[in-house]
N, C-alpha and C positions, 0 to 999 in steps of 0.2 A: 808923629813917633809910635806906633803901636808894639806893644809888648808885654810880656809875662808878667805880671804885678805879684803870682803865687802859682806853688807846686803842691799842690796837695793829695796826700794817699790814705788809705785804708785796708784794713784787713779783710774785713768783714762788710760785706753789699749791702746798701739800706743801712747806711748810717754815715755822718758827717765826716769828713774827711779829714786830717791832718795839715798841718801845710809842716814842708819842708822845704832847706834851704835849697837842693837841688837834688835831679835822680834822674835815672837810667831808661829812657825810651829803647826798646828790644822792636826791629822791625818786624812788622805784621804778627805783633802780642798789643805790645801798650807798655804799662810802665811796669820794670820788674817791682816785685812785690804789693803791686796796687789788687785786689779784690775786684776789678770788673778787667783787666787782661787775659788774650788768651784770644780765641779766635774767630773770627767773625766779622762784622764791621762796625762794631763798638767798643775797637779798644781803647779811646780815651777820650775826653769829652771834655767839655772846652765851655766857658758861662764868660759873656764880660762882669766888668767891675763895673760900667754902668748899669746893670742889669742888676746887678747886688745893692747900689745905691738904689734905684724904687723900692726893695723889699723898706729899705733901711729909711727913707722917707717916710711909709706907712706906720713905725714905728716902731717899728723890729729887729733887734740886736742881732743883725746877721752879718759874717764876713766872709771871705774866700774858705773856700772848704767846705762853706755852711752847707750848699744845693749839690753837695757830691761831687762834684766838678775838681775834675784833674790841672786842669788849668785855668787860672784866671784870667785873662785879657786885659789891657788896655786900649782904645783908639782905633777898634775894629766895629761894626758895627756886624755881628756875627751870625744874625740868622736870615740875611740877606742873602751870601753867602753861597754859590749856587754847589748845588753835588760837586762832584767833580773841582773843584778849585784846592790849590794846595796852600797849607799854611807851613812855614819854613820858617824854621824858629834858630835862632841862636846860630852856632857854628855849622847846619849843613841837617838838621835833624827836619826831614820831611812828611806831614800829615795830607793822607788827603778826604775831604769832607763827604761823608759817609751817606747824614744825616741831619735831619735837620729840628730839633725839640720831640719831643716823644709824648706818648702817652702812659701816663699816671692811672695808674688799676687800683692802686692805693693811693689815699691820699696820706703825705708827711705830715707830722708836726706844721713846718710852715704855714701849711696849706691853713688849717685850721687858727693860725693865728691869724693870720690877716687876711684869709676869703680865698687868695688868690698865690700864685705861686711863679716866680720866671721860667724855674727852669724846661719845661714843661716847652715854652712858647719859645722863649730866645735861646737854651741851651741848643749846643749842637754835637755833634759824634762823629770822629775820622778814627780809620784806620792809618798805621804806622808804615809811612815807603824805607823809610830809611829813619834809621834809629841813631842814637847819642846821648848825651847829656842835656840836659835844660834845668835852668835855673832864674831865680825872681830876676827880674829885669833885662832876659834877653832879650835881641829887636825881634819880630816879628813881619816876613812881608808876604805881602797870598800874590799869588801867581793865577791867572784866570784862563785857562786855555780855549783860543774857540771852535 
């Protein structure tokens, strides 16, 4: 079963996010109170627990939120999802995949520690189609339209 393992927010961009028990997603905006929320196609970010474990295997002391992702997932291979795929979370929250990976113009502390970082290659971004509450443990369903 695919699920959310952590929900994370930050008040400022460019910093690790803090894990919270739950958060509210606003349609066409993102997580209420998160620095990355707003207009555009990158309203929320997701990274798989499995990706974080790759960095832990390199000896880094990292966990959910340390890559500035909003939702840490488990049981989904996020980077292979097609653009436009819908991610249904919990009781009705709907996200649409808008970007796979990102270009890092400035190397983060994790890159300098490990010589690599998973977020630029394995993190994904989405816009919020339908808002609502998200929490750790929420089930995730993927819908791919042809």
